[in-house]
Backbone as CSV, one residue per row, in Angstrom:
resi,resn,N_x,N_y,N_z,CA_x,CA_y,CA_z,C_x,C_y,C_z
1,MET,-0.920,-98.544,28.994,-1.199,-98.349,30.003,-0.852,-99.542,30.971
2,GLU,0.025,-99.939,32.387,-0.087,-100.870,33.066,-0.969,-100.684,34.118
3,MET,-1.216,-102.313,34.267,-2.473,-102.247,35.501,-2.278,-101.622,36.468
4,SER,-1.125,-101.377,37.638,-0.784,-100.035,38.607,-1.389,-99.024,38.180
5,GLU,-1.133,-98.574,37.273,-1.448,-97.204,36.603,-3.022,-97.098,36.876
6,ILE,-3.702,-98.630,35.801,-5.341,-98.278,35.891,-5.671,-98.165,37.409
7,ILE,-5.286,-98.908,37.931,-5.738,-99.340,39.486,-5.639,-97.946,40.057
8,LYS,-4.702,-97.260,39.871,-4.141,-95.743,40.660,-5.774,-94.554,40.032
9,VAL,-5.600,-94.565,38.995,-6.931,-94.192,38.102,-7.695,-94.178,38.962
10,THR,-8.119,-95.165,38.320,-9.264,-95.752,38.391,-9.724,-95.432,39.928
11,ASN,-8.863,-95.732,41.083,-9.455,-95.785,42.315,-9.426,-94.126,42.716
12,GLU,-8.830,-93.036,42.125,-8.855,-92.106,42.480,-10.427,-90.930,41.599
13,PHE,-10.623,-91.658,40.548,-12.038,-91.371,40.121,-13.039,-91.736,40.879
14,LEU,-13.274,-92.879,41.399,-13.874,-93.274,42.170,-13.992,-93.115,43.548
15,VAL,-13.401,-92.694,44.245,-13.089,-91.640,45.364,-14.279,-90.298,44.985
16,ASP,-13.395,-89.835,44.047,-14.194,-88.348,43.796,-15.494,-88.620,43.541
17,GLU,-15.471,-89.218,42.525,-16.964,-89.131,41.813,-18.030,-89.993,42.718
18,PHE,-17.615,-91.193,43.586,-18.846,-91.494,44.164,-18.399,-91.567,46.060
19,GLU,-17.485,-90.363,45.884,-17.309,-89.718,47.501,-17.663,-91.215,48.372
20,VAL,-16.618,-92.146,48.052,-16.330,-93.026,48.778,-14.880,-92.979,49.632
21,ASP,-14.307,-94.157,50.817,-13.123,-93.871,51.806,-11.978,-94.866,50.485
22,GLY,-11.441,-94.477,50.232,-10.288,-94.975,49.254,-10.015,-96.620,49.803
23,ASP,-10.005,-96.752,51.158,-9.919,-97.885,52.004,-10.509,-99.282,51.738
24,THR,-12.251,-98.544,51.094,-12.674,-99.643,51.023,-12.885,-100.230,49.497
25,ILE,-12.197,-99.768,48.509,-12.274,-99.974,47.629,-10.559,-101.216,47.249
26,THR,-11.136,-102.438,47.279,-10.106,-103.324,47.110,-10.723,-104.529,46.211
27,PRO,-9.640,-104.952,45.540,-9.663,-105.856,44.477,-10.867,-106.836,44.659
28,GLU,-11.213,-107.494,45.592,-12.030,-108.425,45.981,-13.499,-107.677,46.436
29,ALA,-13.779,-106.332,46.779,-14.614,-105.676,47.081,-15.703,-105.566,46.116
30,ASP,-16.993,-105.917,46.028,-18.286,-105.765,45.433,-18.478,-104.209,45.053
31,LEU,-18.065,-104.333,43.379,-18.180,-102.455,42.916,-19.535,-101.894,43.307
32,LYS,-20.651,-102.637,43.211,-22.071,-101.436,42.970,-22.220,-101.473,44.611
33,GLU,-22.081,-102.727,45.517,-22.482,-102.634,46.936,-21.558,-101.339,47.580
34,THR,-19.954,-101.523,47.079,-19.291,-100.400,48.033,-19.416,-98.843,47.393
35,LEU,-19.561,-99.115,46.181,-20.002,-97.702,45.973,-21.582,-97.238,45.430
36,ASP,-22.255,-98.364,46.096,-23.711,-98.190,46.451,-24.553,-96.990,45.177
37,MET,-24.625,-98.022,43.668,-24.402,-97.591,42.648,-25.978,-97.611,42.474
38,ASP,-26.744,-96.668,41.675,-27.932,-97.156,40.976,-27.470,-96.813,39.650
39,SER,-28.961,-96.569,38.926,-28.786,-96.533,37.495,-28.123,-94.861,37.255
40,LEU,-28.527,-93.990,37.743,-27.573,-92.913,37.130,-26.162,-93.068,37.413
41,ASP,-25.942,-93.653,38.288,-24.328,-93.797,38.984,-23.515,-94.877,37.629
42,TYR,-24.164,-95.599,37.031,-23.666,-96.457,35.594,-23.499,-95.294,34.733
43,VAL,-24.504,-94.498,34.513,-24.293,-93.353,33.669,-22.685,-92.273,33.659
44,ASP,-22.867,-92.400,34.951,-21.425,-91.220,35.666,-20.559,-92.033,35.057
45,LEU,-20.718,-93.470,35.493,-19.384,-93.883,35.238,-18.970,-94.554,34.216
46,VAL,-19.888,-94.520,33.178,-19.806,-94.497,31.812,-18.857,-93.282,30.986
47,VAL,-19.303,-92.057,31.227,-18.835,-91.161,31.220,-17.298,-90.636,31.492
48,VAL,-16.944,-90.948,33.043,-15.739,-91.149,33.412,-15.215,-92.081,32.772
49,ILE,-15.235,-93.126,32.672,-14.515,-94.224,31.668,-13.957,-93.976,30.807
50,GLU,-15.187,-93.438,29.770,-14.854,-92.617,28.438,-13.814,-91.639,28.085
51,SER,-13.693,-90.952,29.264,-12.825,-89.514,29.006,-11.462,-89.611,30.051
52,ASN,-11.235,-91.113,30.970,-9.989,-91.063,31.277,-9.650,-92.347,30.365
53,PHE,-9.991,-93.401,30.195,-9.427,-94.259,29.077,-9.571,-94.317,27.756
54,GLY,-10.187,-93.294,27.238,-10.782,-93.269,25.812,-11.331,-94.974,25.200
55,PHE,-12.369,-95.292,25.510,-12.846,-96.129,24.549,-14.605,-95.867,25.049
56,LYS,-15.565,-96.500,24.076,-16.365,-96.360,24.002,-17.090,-97.602,24.767
57,VAL,-18.046,-97.316,25.927,-18.754,-98.598,26.975,-19.993,-98.816,26.525
58,LYS,-20.099,-100.154,26.489,-21.499,-100.571,26.580,-22.208,-100.980,27.627
59,PRO,-23.302,-101.110,27.657,-24.151,-101.042,28.864,-23.937,-103.101,29.201
60,GLU,-24.093,-103.801,28.076,-23.835,-104.812,28.433,-22.581,-105.313,29.032
61,ASP,-21.515,-104.450,28.901,-20.614,-104.769,29.370,-20.094,-105.039,31.405
62,PHE,-21.043,-104.360,31.634,-21.125,-104.515,33.331,-22.001,-105.770,33.581
63,LYS,-22.421,-106.383,32.624,-23.129,-107.690,33.389,-22.213,-108.329,34.169
64,ASP,-21.013,-108.989,33.853,-19.941,-110.047,34.052,-18.878,-108.896,35.070
65,ILE,-19.353,-107.611,35.169,-18.486,-107.063,36.582,-19.075,-107.303,37.527
66,VAL,-18.566,-107.835,38.590,-19.069,-107.915,40.181,-17.996,-107.502,40.973
67,THR,-16.959,-107.351,41.335,-15.836,-106.794,41.743,-14.757,-106.148,41.639
68,PHE,-14.052,-105.068,41.950,-13.193,-103.966,41.723,-12.062,-104.828,40.633
69,GLN,-11.765,-105.805,40.965,-10.876,-106.668,40.181,-11.437,-106.898,38.504
70,ASP,-12.713,-107.365,38.436,-13.320,-107.629,37.245,-13.353,-106.005,36.602
71,PHE,-13.471,-105.378,37.360,-13.741,-103.799,36.605,-12.420,-103.139,35.972
72,TYR,-11.048,-103.538,37.218,-9.791,-103.304,36.357,-9.288,-104.356,35.389
73,ASN,-9.797,-105.488,35.309,-9.431,-106.207,34.403,-10.242,-105.529,33.288
74,TYR,-11.140,-105.254,33.194,-12.212,-104.656,31.827,-11.632,-103.536,31.495
75,LEU,-11.104,-102.673,32.315,-10.294,-101.575,31.822,-9.256,-101.860,31.169
76,ALA,-8.757,-102.852,31.721,-7.061,-103.233,31.214,-7.531,-103.943,29.557
77,ALA,-8.399,-104.667,29.697,-8.590,-104.996,27.945,-9.138,-103.816,27.148
78,ASN,-9.883,-103.015,27.622,-10.295,-102.074,26.612,-9.554,-101.127,26.216
79,THR,-8.697,-100.931,27.499,-7.730,-99.117,27.297,-6.839,-98.777,26.099
80,THR,-6.522,-98.210,24.943,-6.126,-97.977,24.123,-4.627,-98.103,24.448
81,LYS,-3.708,-98.676,23.736,-2.405,-98.836,24.262,-1.863,-97.590,23.885
């Protein structure tokens, strides 16, 4: 999966799942702040990632993810080809 497709799919499910304006999702924006995430939201996000990208997510994977670009890079690195 190419990065442009990862970004498109990711942004679509984030807008739907977290009910945010797509314009607020930019590569340099803070993921947690923009999505106003709490601990239950992380569970929802894990489920959506696993169903859309086909890999298991470990909670510790999120410790280094700050921006949407970090998140896209994480998805790209772990997505099954």
